[in-house]
Every structure is written in C-alpha cells, then in structure tokens.
N, C-alpha and C positions, 0 to 999 in steps of 0.2 A: 541565379543560384540553382533553381530547379532544373534548368537545362544542363548545367554542369553535373548535377546529381545523377541525372540519367546517363549522361555520356560516360561518367566515371564509375557508374554502378555503386554509388554511395547508398547508405541506409536512408530511409525517408527523412526529409527535412521537416521539422515542426516549426511553425511560425508562432513564436511566443509573443502574443499580442500585448498583454498587460499583466501586472503583478499587484495584487491586493488593492484594487481600486476602492474597496469599501473603507479604506483608510480616509478617503475623501467623501464618504457617504454617498448620497444619491447622485451628486454631481460627478463623482469619480466613476460610478457605475454606468452612468449615461455615456461618458466618454469611452469607457471600455466597450460598451455595446456598439458604438459607432465604429470603433477600430475593428472589431470583429466582423461587422457587416461589410466594411470596406475590403477586408481580406477575403471574404466570400466571393468577391468579384474577380479574384485571381484564379483562373482555371487550374485545378489540381493542387492548390495550396491547402495544407492542413493546419488549422488554427488550434492553439492551446492557450489557456490563461489560468493562472493561480488566483484563487478567490478566497477571501477571508471574512465574508459577511453577507447577511441577507440581501443587502442592496444589489449584489451582483447576480442574484437569481435571474434578473432580466437578461443577462448576457447569455445564458445557457442555450437558447434556441439558435444563436448565431455562432456557437462554438462547435468545432469537430470533437475537441477533447476538453472536458470540464475538469479542472483539477482543484478541488476544494480542500481546505483544512478544517480543523475542528470548530472554528468560529463561523463557518458557512451557515449552519453546521452540517455534519454528515449524519443523516437520519434516514429511516425508511422512506419518509416523505420526499426528502431532497434527492435521494437516489432515484426514486420513481420519476421525479421531475426531469432529471438528466436523461433517463432512458426514454421518457415520453417524447423528448425532442431529438432522439437519435444521436445524442452526444455521448461520447465514450467517457467513462469514469476513470480518472487517475487520482492519486492522492499526493499531498505534500505536507510536511511538517505536522504530522499527527502523533508526535512523540518519538523519541529515539530509543525506546525500549525494544527488546527482542520481539515481544508480542506484536507491537504496532508496525514493526518492519517485516514481519513474516506471516503469521497466521491471520492477522487482521486484514491485510490486502486480499488474501484468499477469501475471507469471510464475506467481504462486500463485493467480491468479483471485480476488483480494480485491475485495469490493464497496465498500470504503471505506478511506480512509487518514487517520489522525489523528496529529497531532504537537504536542507541547508546544514552543513556544507561538507565537501570533501576536505577542504582546507580553507580557513579564514581566520582573520584576527587583525588587530591594529598594532601588533608587535610580534615579538618572538616568544617562544615558550618560556624562556628564562626571564622575560620581562613581565610576568603575569601580575605582579603586584602593582605595576605602574600602567601598563598598556593593554590590560585584559588578556594578552597572550593569544595563542592559537587554539586553546583547548575548548573554548565554548563553541558549540554547534559545529564541531569539526572532528574528523576521524583520522587526521594525519598531522604531522609536524614538518617543519623544515629542519634538515640536519646537515652537518658538514659534507656528507656524501650524497645528499639528495633527500627525497621524501621518506619519512619514517612513520609507519602506521602507529596510531594511538590505540589504546585499549578498546575504544569504541568501534574500531574496525572489526574486532572479534565478534562484537554483538551483531554487527551487520552480517558477518559471515554465518553465524549460527542461525540468524533469522532467515537468510536465504535458503539454508538447508531445511529449516522447518517447512518453508513454503514448498520446496521440492518434494519433501516426503508426503505432504498431504495431497499434492497434485498426483504424485505417483500412485498413492493409495486409490484415488478416484479412478485413475486409468486402469489399475489392476482389477478393480471391481467391474468396470465395463468389459474388459477382456474376458474375465471369468464368466460374466453373464452370457457372452457370445458362445462360450464353450458349453454352457448349460442348456442352450436352446434345444428343445426337443429331447433332452436326455433325462435319465432318472436323477432324482435328488440324492445327495450324498454329502461327503465332506466338503466338496467345493461349494455346494449350496449353503452349507452352514457358515463357511468362510465369507461368502457374499453377504449373508445376513449380518454377521458380526461387523464386517467392514462398513456396511450402510448404517448400522447402529452407532458406530464410532463417529462417522461423519455427522450424523444427526446430533450426537453429543457435543461435538466441537461447534456446530452451528448454534446450539443452545447456549453454550458457555462463553463464546466470544461475542461480545456485544457489537451491534452495528454502530452505535454512537461511541466514537473513540473517547469522548469526554469521560465516559464511565471507566475507561481503562486507565487514563492518566490522572483522574481525579480533578479535572478542570471544571470548576463551578458546580460540580456534582460530588456529593460525598456518599459513596455506596455504603459506608458504615451505618448510615441512617436506616438501611434495610438489613443490618447485620451481615454485611458482606465486606470483604477486604477490597481496598482500592486496587483495581486491576484484576480482581478475582484471583482464583487459585493459579492462573497462568501468568500472573505477574512475577511469580517465583521461577527463576530459570531452572531450578531443580525439577519443578513440576513439568516444565516444557521439555526437559530431557526425558522424563517419563512418558510424556505424550509421544515424543519422537520414537522411543523404543517400542511403545505399543503399536504405532503405525508400522514400524519395521516388521514386527511379528505378524501383523495382519497381512502385509504385502507378501511375506514368505508363504503364508498359508494359501493365499489366493493364487500364487504362482506355483504351488505344489512343491515347495522346497523344504 
C-alpha cells in the first residue's frame, strides 16, 4: 500500500491500529500497545489510534498520532504526555457542536479532527421509529438521487469557517509584526495589540477539557457558568467571527 501511495502520489496513508481499547480496560490497552509497537517496525508507516480511556495512556509512546476523546480525557496533563513522546495530537468524538468542531481544535492545537459519522444508521431516515434511522451521529442521509446533507452538515461548515478565521487572524498578526520591525509605532501596532488581546481572550474562554464544553460529568453551573460557556450559543460564535474579521481587516490595512 505504501509503495502504491508513492507511485501514484496519493496523500499520506495512516495506519489505524486500534479503536477504543479502553472498552476492554487494561487488557485491551496492552493489546493496543503491542499492535502499535509492531507497526513501528514498518519503515515509513504512520500509526494512529482512537483512545477513550486512561488505560490507553501506555500506547502514546508507540503512536505517531494519538487521537483521544473526552474520556481519555483531554487535559493539560494528557496533552503534555502526548507531546512528551513526540506523538501528534488529533481529536475524535468530542461533541458535535460548532465550538468543539471549530475553535476547540484550534485551542488545543490539534492536527486533525475526526467524528462519527458522515453517514451511519441501522435503517433509513424514514424508519427512525423502528431502526434508529440515519440521523444519529451522522451529517447526511440517503436520498432517491444520492446523498442529502443533514442540518448537522451546516454546523460542520460553520465550525470549519470559525477555525479558518482564527488561523487567518494569527497569520495576519505575524505578517503585521514583520512590517513593524524597526519602524515607528502607529495604527498597525495598535491593531497587533488588539489582535493579540483577542487571541488571549479566546484561549482563556475556550477550555482545554472538552467535558466542560459539552457538560459531560462536569456541571459548570456549579461555578455560576453556562454549560459550554458563552460560546455554546451560535449567535455568540457569529459575533466572535465578526470581531475576528474586523481585526483581520485592521491588520491588513483595509
């Protein structure tokens, strides 16, 4: 497979070693570790595993890409663990909200974001009362003329644009700082300061632990905060995007 990839100039192939071995506790994690170690013996192979519990922490040193979900869990400490072993952080199944699909991956500097599913289900959308249908964990349906996007697809779209805006803002700050090198302070310097302040604001407001965002076993209301914070509301996320757009324009002198 890797030889064909190079010959045909395909994108990189990721070897998906295991999925949620913590479902089988320590025994499952040990098996996952062995598989990851075996894959390390293949020259040029890139390994990735989705992990859903603390038992799988032992797998991290043997993985090129560690892809945890909220049950791993994802915290400052586990992110440091992943970086310590030179494994890349990806995410999966951290909630299907706009925040967890867009700004949250940026917040934890994840290289990828995986989610169940594009389409899945044990029946068709019109069988929802009997066979669960295709609406759960899916962003598309089967239709007479092919695939039909579900409303969830719009959430994914908006989240991707949120991510693009914040990355563009960071790049605009960097470009503006280059222009400022050795020059007098002025409007551009003020724009850089405002941009950095807004990035700091987002880092403060978007939590590292996604359980705080989706309310999983943690009730933020105990600290007088809304579940998911103010960014759980999509209207507020629209305001965030507009604020970023204005800052980008200022930084680019438009």
